[in-house]
C-alpha positions as CSV (number, residue, x, y, z in Angstrom):
1,M,39.0,-20.8,-41.3
2,V,34.8,-20.0,-40.3
3,S,31.9,-21.5,-40.9
4,V,27.9,-20.3,-39.8
5,D,27.6,-24.6,-39.2
6,T,27.4,-25.0,-35.7
7,A,30.6,-26.5,-33.8
8,D,29.0,-29.6,-33.6
9,Q,28.2,-29.9,-36.9
10,N,32.5,-28.6,-37.7
11,R,33.9,-30.9,-35.3
12,A,31.5,-34.0,-38.1
13,F,33.6,-31.3,-40.7
14,A,36.5,-31.6,-39.7
15,A,37.1,-35.3,-39.1
16,Q,35.8,-36.7,-42.3
17,E,38.2,-34.7,-44.1
18,S,41.1,-34.4,-41.7
19,A,40.9,-31.6,-40.9
20,D,44.7,-30.2,-39.4
21,F,43.3,-26.5,-38.7
22,P,40.7,-25.2,-36.0
23,I,37.4,-24.4,-36.9
24,L,35.2,-21.2,-35.3
25,S,32.0,-21.5,-35.1
26,D,29.7,-18.3,-35.8
27,P,25.9,-19.8,-36.0
28,G,24.9,-16.2,-35.7
29,K,27.1,-14.9,-38.5
30,T,29.1,-12.0,-36.5
31,T,32.0,-12.7,-37.7
32,A,29.8,-13.9,-40.8
33,A,28.5,-10.1,-40.7
34,A,31.9,-8.8,-39.8
35,Y,33.3,-8.9,-42.4
36,G,30.7,-8.6,-45.6
37,V,30.2,-12.6,-46.4
38,L,26.8,-13.1,-46.0
39,G,24.7,-12.8,-48.5
40,P,21.5,-11.4,-49.6
41,V,19.6,-15.6,-47.9
42,G,22.4,-14.7,-45.3
43,L,24.6,-17.8,-46.4
44,A,28.4,-17.4,-46.5
45,R,30.6,-16.4,-49.5
46,R,32.7,-18.6,-49.4
47,W,35.8,-16.2,-49.5
48,T,39.8,-16.6,-48.5
49,F,41.3,-14.4,-46.0
50,Y,45.1,-14.0,-45.8
51,V,45.5,-12.3,-42.3
52,G,48.6,-11.7,-41.7
53,P,50.3,-11.9,-37.7
54,D,49.9,-8.8,-36.4
55,G,46.3,-9.6,-37.4
56,R,45.9,-6.8,-40.9
57,I,44.1,-9.0,-43.4
58,L,47.0,-8.9,-46.3
59,E,44.6,-10.6,-49.2
60,I,40.6,-10.9,-50.5
61,D,39.9,-13.3,-52.7
62,K,37.1,-13.4,-53.6
63,S,36.7,-16.2,-56.5
64,I,37.2,-19.8,-55.3
65,S,37.1,-22.3,-57.0
66,T,37.1,-25.7,-55.3
67,G,38.7,-28.0,-57.9
68,S,41.8,-25.4,-57.4
69,A,41.6,-23.9,-54.1
70,G,44.1,-25.8,-52.4
71,A,46.8,-25.1,-55.2
72,D,45.5,-21.0,-55.9
73,V,46.1,-20.8,-51.2
74,S,48.9,-21.7,-51.4
75,A,50.7,-20.0,-54.7
76,T,49.1,-16.4,-52.9
77,L,51.1,-17.2,-49.7
78,K,54.4,-18.1,-51.5
79,K,53.4,-14.5,-53.1
80,L,52.3,-13.1,-49.1
81,G,55.7,-14.4,-48.3
82,V,55.0,-17.4,-46.2
83,P,57.7,-19.8,-45.4
84,P,56.3,-23.8,-45.8
85,R,55.1,-25.3,-43.5
86,R,57.2,-29.2,-43.0
87,S,54.9,-32.0,-43.3
88,V,55.7,-34.2,-39.8
């Protein structure tokens, strides 16, 4: 996940949501600009990029629905042949 928030804001978000994944902090918006997700007023759009092990972008989802995002990501990963993660 990439966020244009500061590292401290991202740490607080991760703790609040019990996130078990890394969050790249991009307050300078360099990465967001490189991926073309900055909107006209400088806010990042919520797009999901699926990146393969070789670093190539396999798919981009530009239609994120917060209500179904988890199921949508799961379905796309399955479609891309990514094996499910085992629970600990």
